[in-house]
C-alpha positions as CSV (number, residue, x, y, z in Angstrom):
1,G,-101.9,-135.6,-39.7
2,D,-103.4,-131.9,-39.9
3,L,-107.2,-131.9,-39.8
4,N,-109.4,-129.1,-40.9
5,T,-111.7,-130.5,-43.3
6,G,-112.3,-134.3,-41.7
7,Q,-109.6,-136.0,-44.1
8,L,-108.5,-138.3,-41.4
9,G,-112.2,-139.8,-41.4
10,R,-112.1,-140.2,-37.5
11,G,-115.5,-138.3,-36.9
12,D,-114.0,-135.0,-35.5
13,L,-111.8,-131.9,-37.2
14,Q,-108.8,-132.6,-34.4
15,S,-105.3,-133.1,-35.7
16,E,-103.3,-136.2,-34.7
17,S,-99.7,-137.1,-34.7
18,F,-100.5,-141.1,-34.5
19,L,-102.4,-143.4,-37.0
20,D,-105.6,-144.9,-36.0
21,D,-108.6,-147.0,-37.4
22,V,-111.0,-145.2,-39.7
23,E,-114.2,-147.0,-38.4
24,G,-117.2,-147.8,-40.6
25,L,-115.4,-149.3,-44.0
26,G,-115.0,-153.0,-43.5
27,P,-112.3,-154.8,-45.2
28,V,-110.3,-152.1,-47.3
29,A,-108.6,-153.0,-50.8
30,M,-107.0,-149.7,-51.1
31,A,-107.0,-146.2,-50.2
32,S,-106.0,-142.8,-51.4
33,C,-105.6,-139.3,-50.0
34,G,-105.7,-135.9,-51.5
35,H,-105.0,-132.5,-49.9
36,W,-108.4,-132.1,-48.6
37,H,-110.1,-135.3,-48.7
38,S,-109.6,-139.3,-48.3
39,A,-111.2,-142.5,-50.3
40,A,-111.1,-146.0,-50.0
41,V,-112.6,-149.0,-51.9
42,T,-113.7,-151.9,-50.0
43,R,-113.0,-155.5,-50.9
44,S,-116.5,-155.7,-52.2
45,G,-116.3,-152.8,-54.3
46,D,-117.8,-149.9,-52.7
47,L,-116.2,-146.6,-52.9
48,N,-116.2,-144.5,-49.6
49,T,-115.0,-140.8,-49.3
50,W,-114.6,-138.2,-46.6
51,G,-113.2,-134.9,-46.0
52,S,-113.9,-131.6,-48.0
53,N,-116.7,-131.8,-50.7
54,K,-116.2,-128.1,-51.6
55,H,-115.4,-129.1,-55.5
56,G,-117.7,-132.0,-55.4
57,Q,-114.6,-134.3,-54.9
58,L,-116.4,-136.8,-52.8
59,G,-119.0,-137.7,-55.2
60,V,-122.0,-137.4,-53.0
61,M,-124.5,-134.4,-51.7
62,L,-123.7,-134.3,-48.0
63,P,-126.7,-133.7,-45.6
64,G,-127.8,-130.3,-45.2
65,G,-125.5,-129.0,-48.1
66,E,-122.4,-129.3,-45.4
67,A,-119.3,-128.5,-47.2
68,E,-117.2,-131.5,-45.5
69,T,-117.7,-134.9,-43.4
70,A,-115.3,-136.4,-40.8
71,V,-116.8,-139.8,-41.4
72,P,-116.8,-142.2,-44.6
73,I,-119.7,-141.8,-46.8
74,Q,-120.5,-144.6,-49.3
75,V,-120.8,-143.1,-52.9
76,A,-124.2,-144.4,-53.8
77,A,-124.1,-143.3,-57.5
78,L,-121.3,-146.1,-57.9
79,A,-123.2,-148.8,-56.0
80,G,-123.0,-151.9,-57.7
81,A,-120.4,-150.7,-60.1
82,K,-117.6,-152.9,-58.1
83,V,-114.9,-150.3,-58.0
84,I,-111.5,-151.6,-58.1
85,A,-109.1,-148.7,-57.7
86,V,-109.2,-145.0,-56.8
87,A,-107.2,-142.1,-57.0
88,C,-107.2,-138.6,-55.1
89,G,-106.0,-135.4,-56.4
90,A,-106.0,-132.0,-54.4
91,R,-109.5,-131.2,-55.6
92,H,-110.9,-134.2,-57.7
93,T,-111.3,-138.2,-57.3
94,L,-111.0,-140.7,-60.1
95,A,-112.3,-144.2,-59.7
96,V,-112.3,-147.2,-62.0
97,D,-114.5,-150.3,-62.0
98,A,-114.0,-153.8,-62.8
99,G,-115.0,-153.4,-66.3
100,G,-112.3,-150.6,-67.0
101,E,-115.0,-147.5,-66.7
102,V,-113.4,-144.4,-65.4
103,Y,-115.6,-142.0,-63.4
104,S,-114.6,-138.4,-62.2
């Protein structure tokens, strides 16, 4: 995949022509990718995001005000929410919890 904002989640900004593991997630229930970022929901209901955060689409404040991360970051604002679904658009992310609440 083309990689310039860390959306492959491999810890670097290098484009790749093969699939490989995204480390640090644990068992994943589902994943989604947008144009500049990606997200995964773990089986335990945690939401992790990575890639560009230029428009706040990762749902986290990155250390040092960085605009992107090449490794998955858990969305702390949804800790304990038991996320069951996620969808990424070009510059936004939606998540649904087990109670049917939608977060954007």
